[in-house]
C-alpha positions in Angstrom: -2.3 19.5 1.5 -4.3 16.4 0.8 -2.9 13.0 0.1 -4.3 9.7 -1.1 -2.7 6.7 0.6 -3.7 3.4 -1.1 -3.2 0.0 0.4 -3.5 -2.8 -2.0 -5.2 -6.1 -1.1 -8.2 -8.3 -1.6 -11.4 -8.1 0.3 -12.8 -11.1 2.1 -11.9 -13.1 5.2 -10.0 -15.7 3.2 -7.4 -13.1 2.3 -7.0 -11.5 5.8 -3.4 -11.8 6.9 -2.1 -13.0 3.6 1.1 -11.7 2.1 -0.8 -10.1 -0.8 -2.8 -8.0 1.6 0.1 -6.2 3.2 -1.2 -2.9 1.8 -4.4 -3.3 3.8 -2.4 -4.3 6.9 -0.2 -1.2 6.8 -3.2 1.1 6.4 -5.0 -0.7 9.2 -2.0 0.0 11.4 -2.0 3.6 10.4 -5.7 4.1 11.1 -5.5 2.3 14.4 -2.6 4.4 15.6 -4.6 7.5 14.6 -7.8 6.2 16.2 -9.7 6.5 13.0 -12.0 3.9 11.4 -12.6 2.8 7.8 -16.1 3.3 6.2 -17.4 1.2 3.4 -17.7 3.6 0.5 -17.8 3.5 -3.2 -15.0 1.2 -4.6 -13.4 0.8 -1.2 -13.0 1.3 2.5 -12.0 4.9 3.2 -10.7 6.7 6.3 -9.6 10.3 6.8 -6.9 11.4 9.2 -4.6 14.3 9.8 -0.9 14.4 10.3 0.0 18.0 11.3 -1.0 20.1 8.3 -1.6 17.2 6.0 -4.9 15.5 5.4 -4.6 11.8 4.5 -7.3 9.9 2.7 -6.7 6.2 3.3 -8.1 3.8 0.7 -8.4 0.0 0.7 -10.0 -0.8 -2.6 -12.9 -3.2 -2.6 -12.4 -4.0 -6.3 -10.0 -6.9 -5.7 -6.4 -6.5 -6.6 -6.6 -6.8 -10.4 -9.1 -3.9 -10.7 -7.5 -1.6 -8.1 -7.1 1.2 -10.7 -10.9 1.8 -10.7 -10.9 2.7 -7.0 -7.7 4.8 -7.3 -9.0 6.8 -10.2 -12.4 7.4 -8.6 -10.9 8.6 -5.3 -8.3 10.8 -6.9 -11.0 12.6 -8.7 -13.5 12.5 -5.8 -11.0 14.1 -3.4 -9.4 16.3 -6.1 -5.9 14.9 -5.2 -3.1 15.2 -7.8 -1.3 11.9 -8.7 1.9 13.2 -7.2 0.2 13.3 -3.8 -0.7 9.6 -4.0 1.3 6.8 -2.4 0.4 3.1 -3.1 1.4 0.5 -0.5 2.0 -2.8 -2.2 3.5 -6.3 -1.5 6.8 -7.1 -3.3 8.1 -10.6 -3.9 11.6 -9.3 -4.8 12.3 -7.9 -1.4 13.0 -9.8 1.9 10.2 -9.9 4.4 9.7 -6.5 6.0 12.1 -4.6 3.6 10.7 -1.2 2.5 11.4 0.5 -0.8 9.8 3.9 -1.6 10.0 5.0 -5.2 8.6 7.7 -7.4 7.4 5.9 -10.5 8.8 2.7 -11.8 7.5 -0.5 -13.4 4.7 -2.7 -12.1 7.2 -5.6 -11.6 4.5 -8.0 -12.8 2.1 -6.9 -10.0 -1.4 -6.9 -11.4 -2.7 -4.3 -9.0 0.0 -1.8 -10.0 -0.5 -2.7 -13.7 -4.2 -1.8 -13.5 -3.5 1.4 -11.7 -1.1 2.4 -14.5 -3.7 1.5 -17.1 -6.3 3.6 -15.4 -4.0 6.6 -14.8 -2.3 6.5 -18.1 1.2 5.8 -16.9 3.6 4.5 -14.2 4.4 8.0 -12.8 3.0 7.5 -9.3 4.6 7.0 -5.9 4.7 3.6 -4.3 5.9 2.0 -1.1 6.9 -1.6 -1.7 6.8 -3.9 1.3 8.8 -7.1 1.1 7.0 -10.3 1.5 9.9 -12.6 0.6 10.1 -15.2 -2.2 10.7 -18.6 -0.6 8.5 -20.7 -2.8 9.1 -23.4 -5.4 8.9 -22.8 -9.1 5.2 -22.4 -10.2 3.9 -21.8 -6.7 3.9 -18.0 -6.7 0.1 -17.6 -6.5 -0.1 -20.0 -3.5 2.8 -18.1 -1.8 1.4 -14.6 -2.1 -2.0 -15.9 -0.9 -0.4 -17.6 2.1 0.1 -16.3 5.6 3.4 -15.4 7.2 5.1 -17.8 9.6 5.3 -16.8 13.2 8.9 -15.5 12.9 8.0 -13.4 9.8 4.8 -12.3 11.5 6.8 -10.5 14.2 9.0 -8.8 11.6 5.9 -7.7 9.6 4.2 -6.2 12.6 7.4 -4.2 13.4 8.0 -3.1 9.9 4.3 -2.1 9.4 4.9 0.6 12.0 8.0 1.8 10.1 5.9 1.9 6.9 3.4 4.1 8.8 6.1 6.5 9.8 7.3 6.5 6.1 3.8 7.4 5.0 3.7 10.3 7.4 7.1 11.4 6.2 5.9 11.3 2.6 2.9 13.5 3.4 4.9 16.0 5.6 8.2 16.2 3.8 7.8 14.7 0.3 8.9 11.6 -1.6 12.6 12.4 -1.7 12.7 12.8 2.1 10.8 9.5 2.6 13.1 7.7 0.2 16.3 8.9 1.9 15.0 8.2 5.4 13.1 5.0 5.0 14.5 2.9 2.2 16.5 0.0 3.6 15.0 0.5 7.1 
């Protein structure tokens, strides 16, 4: 079986390490642990890896967050992967730093990357792994917060939980969304 694992983020050194780029960070950790590298391809950076009998296509869109759906649609078609075999890793303001929530479908929660993916795919019925980035910001400062970097204490939590997210991705590919939800939500 083949799976598309999408990590959302923004390209460019000014976004490296920001809260909004947690999807890129999780995929980087997954690729590093598997000794695979990303290649600059159409609409994104792509890496291929195997987990037992599952082939994972890792995608970090180069379209910027708000146009992520273009890359997702292209790579689903290019690799002939059904939507139910896709998992999108995304930052989530409503979760504490490092919390993981895996869901089948759901709303975009105001996240522009998820919103564009839904527009391009014609619906919200795709799997997602939401990674908590916290929400400790004053009213009106959401944009600055998501584009900021983690403090040292949170950085350690994020590094540890990124590895848990990598395990959750593997579980999704090997055992399905229900198994991943039951075993990795609230971890």
